[in-house]
C-alpha positions in Angstrom: 231.7 160.6 180.5 229.8 158.3 183.0 226.3 158.7 181.5 227.2 157.6 177.9 226.7 153.9 178.8 223.7 154.2 181.0 221.0 151.5 180.6 217.5 151.9 182.0 215.2 148.9 182.5 211.5 149.4 183.0 209.0 146.7 184.3 205.3 146.5 184.3 203.5 146.1 187.5 201.9 142.9 186.3 205.4 141.3 185.4 206.4 141.8 189.0 203.2 140.6 190.8 202.6 137.6 188.6 206.0 135.9 189.6 206.3 135.0 193.3 210.2 135.0 193.1 210.5 138.2 191.3 208.0 139.9 193.5 210.0 138.8 196.7 213.1 140.1 195.1 211.4 143.5 194.4 210.4 143.7 197.9 213.7 142.8 199.3 215.4 145.4 196.9 213.0 148.1 198.0 213.0 147.3 201.9 216.9 147.3 201.8 217.1 150.5 199.8 214.7 152.3 202.3 216.5 150.9 205.2 220.0 152.0 204.0 218.7 155.4 202.9 219.6 154.6 199.3 215.9 154.9 198.2 214.4 158.2 199.3 210.7 158.5 198.2 209.6 162.0 197.2 206.3 162.8 198.9 204.4 165.6 197.3 201.6 166.1 199.9 200.1 164.2 202.9 196.4 164.1 203.4 194.3 162.8 206.4 191.8 160.0 205.6 188.9 162.4 206.2 190.4 164.7 203.3 190.4 161.7 200.7 188.3 163.7 198.3 190.7 166.6 198.2 193.6 164.1 197.9 191.8 162.5 194.9 191.3 166.0 193.3 195.0 166.7 193.9 196.0 163.5 192.2 193.8 164.1 189.2 195.3 167.8 188.8 198.7 166.2 187.9 200.3 169.1 189.9 202.3 166.8 192.2 205.7 165.7 191.8 206.3 162.6 194.1 203.9 160.5 196.0 200.6 161.5 197.7 200.3 159.8 201.0 197.0 159.3 202.9 197.3 158.7 206.7 194.8 156.1 207.8 
């Protein structure tokens, strides 16, 4: 069964941004994954900047599955 030897590694945001080499590797990994279509972010809802208060209320509601995007 493929999932039996699955290993997950989590990182703290501060671990990534405090090391310039690690941060660049992370940026490269994400950019390449997006470019190749291997990383597909889930967008829950898109708001206009004028609706930022509504976006914040939606964020606080914890109803979203995925990212909240605000167009500037």
